[in-house]
C-alpha positions in Angstrom: 64.7 24.6 28.4 61.8 25.2 30.9 59.1 22.7 31.9 56.1 22.9 29.7 53.1 24.3 31.7 50.5 24.6 28.7 49.0 22.2 26.3 47.9 23.1 23.2 45.7 20.8 21.1 43.5 20.7 17.9 40.6 18.2 17.0 41.8 15.4 15.7 41.8 15.0 11.8 38.5 13.5 10.6 36.5 14.3 13.7 33.0 14.2 13.0 31.0 17.2 13.0 34.2 19.5 12.4 34.7 21.4 9.2 36.9 19.4 6.8 38.4 22.3 4.7 38.4 25.9 4.3 36.4 25.9 1.3 33.1 28.0 1.3 30.6 27.2 4.0 27.0 27.9 4.5 25.1 28.4 7.4 21.3 28.0 8.0 20.4 31.2 9.0 18.0 31.1 12.0 15.2 33.3 13.1 16.0 36.3 15.9 15.8 33.5 18.7 18.4 31.3 17.1 18.3 27.7 17.1 18.2 25.5 20.4 18.5 21.9 21.0 15.1 20.4 21.5 13.8 17.6 24.0 16.5 14.9 24.5 19.1 17.3 23.1 20.5 17.4 19.9 23.2 14.8 18.2 26.3 16.4 16.4 27.7 15.2 13.0 23.9 14.2 12.1 21.3 15.9 10.3 18.6 17.7 12.1 15.3 19.5 11.3 13.8 22.9 12.2 10.7 22.2 14.1 7.2 24.0 13.5 8.4 26.6 16.1 11.2 27.7 13.9 13.8 27.6 16.7 13.8 24.0 18.1 16.1 21.6 16.5 15.9 17.7 16.3 17.3 15.0 14.7 13.9 13.5 14.0 11.9 14.7 11.1 8.6 16.3 11.9 5.7 14.5 10.4 2.4 15.2 8.9 -0.7 12.8 8.8 -1.0 12.1 5.1 -4.5 12.3 4.1 -8.0 12.0 5.6 -11.7 10.9 5.2 -11.3 7.8 3.5 -14.3 5.1 4.3 -15.2 1.7 3.2 -17.5 -1.2 4.3 -16.5 -5.1 3.8 -18.6 -7.7 2.5 -18.7 -11.0 3.3 -18.2 -13.8 1.2 -21.2 -16.0 0.8 -22.8 -18.8 -1.3 -26.0 -19.9 -2.4 -28.2 -22.1 0.0 -31.4 -23.7 -0.4 -34.0 -24.1 2.1 -37.4 -26.2 1.9 -40.3 -23.9 2.0 -43.1 -26.1 1.2 -44.3 -29.9 1.0 -47.0 -31.3 -0.7 -48.0 -35.2 -0.5 -47.1 -37.1 -4.1 -47.9 -40.8 -2.9 -49.5 -41.4 0.7 -47.7 -44.6 1.5 -49.1 -47.0 4.0 -49.1 -47.3 7.7 -49.0 -44.0 9.1 -50.5 -42.0 12.0 -50.8 -38.5 12.7 -47.8 -37.0 14.7 -45.4 -39.5 12.9 -42.1 -37.8 11.8 -40.5 -38.4 8.7 -37.4 -36.8 7.0 -35.7 -36.4 3.6 -32.5 -34.1 2.7 -33.2 -30.8 3.9 -36.3 -31.2 6.1 -38.1 -33.2 8.8 -41.9 -33.2 8.5 -44.7 -34.2 10.9 -47.8 -36.0 9.5 -50.5 -33.9 9.8 -53.4 -35.8 8.4 -54.0 -39.7 7.7 -57.0 -41.6 5.8 -56.8 -45.2 6.5 -53.0 -45.0 7.1 -52.5 -43.2 4.1 -51.2 -39.6 4.6 -52.9 -36.9 2.8 -51.4 -33.8 4.7 -47.7 -32.9 6.1 -46.4 -29.9 8.0 -42.8 -28.8 8.0 -41.1 -29.4 11.2 -37.5 -28.2 10.8 -35.1 -27.7 7.8 -31.7 -27.2 6.9 -29.8 -25.1 4.3 -28.5 -27.3 1.7 -26.0 -26.2 -1.1 -27.5 -28.5 -3.5 -31.0 -27.6 -4.6 -33.4 -30.4 -2.6 -36.3 -29.5 -4.7 -38.4 -32.2 -6.7 -39.9 -35.7 -5.4 -38.4 -36.8 -2.2 -39.0 -40.4 -0.5 -39.4 -39.9 3.0 -37.9 -41.9 5.9 -40.2 -42.4 8.9 -38.0 -41.8 12.1 -41.0 -41.6 14.6 -43.6 -44.4 13.6 -44.1 -47.4 11.3 -45.6 -45.9 7.8 -43.8 -46.7 4.6 -43.8 -45.5 0.9 -44.3 -41.8 1.6 -43.1 -39.5 -1.2 -43.4 -35.7 -1.2 -43.2 -33.1 -3.5 -40.7 -30.5 -2.3 -40.3 -26.8 -3.0 -36.8 -24.8 -1.8 -36.2 -21.3 -1.8 -32.7 -20.1 -2.8 -30.7 -17.5 -0.4 -27.3 -16.4 -0.1 -25.5 -17.4 3.1 -22.1 -16.2 4.9 -19.3 -18.3 4.6 -17.5 -16.8 7.3 -14.9 -14.8 5.4 -14.7 -11.4 3.9 -15.1 -11.4 -0.1 -14.4 -7.7 -0.6 -14.0 -4.0 0.6 -16.2 -1.3 -0.9 -14.9 2.2 -0.8 -17.4 4.7 -0.3 -15.3 7.7 0.5 -11.8 8.0 -1.1 -11.0 10.8 1.4 -8.2 13.3 0.3 -4.6 14.2 0.7 -3.4 10.5 1.0 0.4 10.7 -0.1 1.0 7.4 1.4 -1.4 4.1 1.5 -3.1 4.2 4.9 -3.4 1.2 7.3 -6.3 -0.8 6.9 -7.8 -2.7 9.7 -10.7 -4.9 10.6 -12.3 -5.8 13.6 -15.7 -7.2 15.0 -18.0 -9.6 13.3 -17.2 -12.4 15.4 -14.3 -13.7 13.3 -10.6 -13.1 13.0 -7.8 -12.9 10.6 -8.9 -10.7 7.7 -6.3 -8.3 6.3 -6.2 -5.6 3.5 -4.3 -3.0 2.0 -5.3 0.2 0.4 -4.5 1.6 -3.1 -4.2 5.1 -3.6 -4.2 7.5 -6.7 -4.3 10.9 -6.9 -4.3 11.7 -3.3 -7.4 9.4 -2.5 -8.1 5.8 -1.7 -9.3 4.3 -4.9 -9.7 0.5 -3.6 -9.0 -1.8 -1.1 -7.6 -5.1 -1.7 -8.5 -8.2 0.7 -5.1 -10.1 1.3 -6.8 -12.6 3.8 -10.5 -13.3 4.1 -10.2 -14.8 7.4 -12.5 -17.1 9.2 -15.8 -17.1 11.6 -17.4 -14.0 10.4 -20.8 -13.7 10.9 -21.6 -10.3 10.3 -19.5 -7.8 8.1 -16.5 -6.4 10.0 -16.0 -2.7 10.8 -13.3 -1.2 8.3 -10.7 1.3 9.9 -8.8 3.6 7.8 -5.9 5.2 9.6 -3.4 7.5 7.6 0.4 7.3 8.1 2.5 9.8 9.1 5.0 11.0 6.6 8.2 12.9 7.2 7.9 16.8 6.3 10.9 16.8 3.9 14.4 17.1 3.9 16.6 18.0 6.7 17.4 21.6 7.1 21.0 21.0 7.7 24.1 19.1 9.4 24.8 19.5 13.1 28.2 20.8 13.1 30.5 21.2 16.3 31.3 25.0 16.7 32.1 25.0 20.6 35.6 23.5 22.1 33.6 22.0 24.9 30.2 22.2 26.5 30.2 21.3 30.8 27.2 21.2 32.3 28.3 18.9 35.2 31.4 18.5 37.5 33.9 15.9 35.9 31.5 15.5 32.8 32.9 13.3 29.9 32.8 14.7 26.6 29.7 13.6 24.4 28.3 14.1 21.0 25.1 15.9 22.6 24.0 19.2 22.8 21.7 19.3 26.1 18.2 20.6 25.4 17.7 24.2 25.3 21.6 25.0 24.5 22.4 26.9 21.3 23.1 25.2 18.0 23.9 25.7 14.7 23.1 24.0 11.1 25.3 23.5 8.0 23.7 23.6 4.7 27.0 23.9 2.5 30.7 23.3 2.7 32.9 20.1 3.4 32.3 18.5 7.0 33.6 15.3 8.5 30.9 12.6 9.2 30.2 8.9 9.7 28.0 6.8 7.5 26.3 3.6 8.3 26.7 2.2 5.1 30.0 2.2 2.9 30.5 5.5 1.2 31.8 6.1 -2.4 32.6 9.5 -3.8 29.6 11.1 -5.4 26.9 9.1 -3.7 24.3 10.8 -2.5 23.7 11.3 1.2 20.5 9.9 3.3 19.3 11.1 6.6 17.5 8.7 9.0 14.3 10.5 9.7 14.2 9.1 13.4 17.7 10.1 14.8 19.5 12.0 11.8 22.1 9.6 11.1 23.7 9.1 7.6 23.6 6.4 5.1 24.6 6.7 1.5 23.3 5.6 -2.0 22.6 6.4 -5.5 20.6 9.8 -6.3 16.8 9.1 -6.4 17.0 5.7 -4.5 14.6 4.8 -1.9 16.2 4.0 1.7 13.7 2.8 4.3 13.6 5.0 7.2 15.5 7.8 5.6 15.3 10.7 3.0 17.8 11.9 0.5 19.7 15.3 1.4 21.2 17.7 -1.0 24.5 16.4 0.1 27.2 14.3 -1.5 29.9 12.3 -0.7 33.3 14.1 -1.4 35.8 11.6 0.5 34.6 7.8 0.8 35.4 5.3 3.2 34.2 2.1 5.0 31.0 1.9 7.1 31.8 3.7 10.5 34.9 5.5 9.4 35.2 9.0 9.0 34.1 10.5 5.5 33.6 13.9 4.2 30.4 15.2 3.0 30.0 18.1 1.3 26.6 20.4 0.9 26.1 22.9 -1.8 27.3 26.3 -1.3 24.6 28.2 -2.8 20.9 28.1 -2.2 18.9 25.9 -4.2 
């Protein structure tokens, strides 16, 4: 018997990216220039998206900006305050001299006119905003001088004063095309800490709810509404291994990567071996990560964070990280 001088081999059973059966298969038909791996290469046994040029394949979903045109303004929280606006002598007291200083809640005043030590007129020197109305008759306390007994009739004016937080945000333009709530940020105004979230209905921003009012705002902060990017739909197909090997450098080891610019093909139906990051049960839906095309499984119609549901199903289950078989439709949807 001669010594063997050839080696025959086949792909091991269950190798991810290989066809799992001879059942009917469906391949995504490319344009006249075929499909090519995009920047950074294309990983086999994962899902891929055809990019806007119709040629490039990436394991990353192309995205679109979800909406534009929304605008809003912030309104600071405020409280009613009272400021002394006029003083009149009620009882003139005794022992006062022109220039003496007196005070009571909400104001300081200077003695303006005196007759035999009795005050006949005062002027306002300074005021402080008060949350309680100081209007009425106030007993003046001498702070510079020796007079006593002066009472003054106080008149105060009410106004609104910022309390340093954001009370509400008013939407002035709802914009259009919002399929996801945009990001709301607040800047400027001298304060910090204010946060808010947008509410979207019918493609427009209908309200912005304040989550945290923040502190220290002396003027209304600027509201910036930034549309989020969302994936442009499910992947066009599954990257299957249709070559025995692709060596681009001397002594290169095998990888699951098709280098940038090399031809690639997509399966959109049939049975293929794959690996899921989650335990796979027969009949579950297959989800593709929108950032790297990797596979997870779940109930049909479920929401999987960072992934999008494909048209594929689990036809042979297994533990997470172990080979499974997924099946795509063999007829166009």
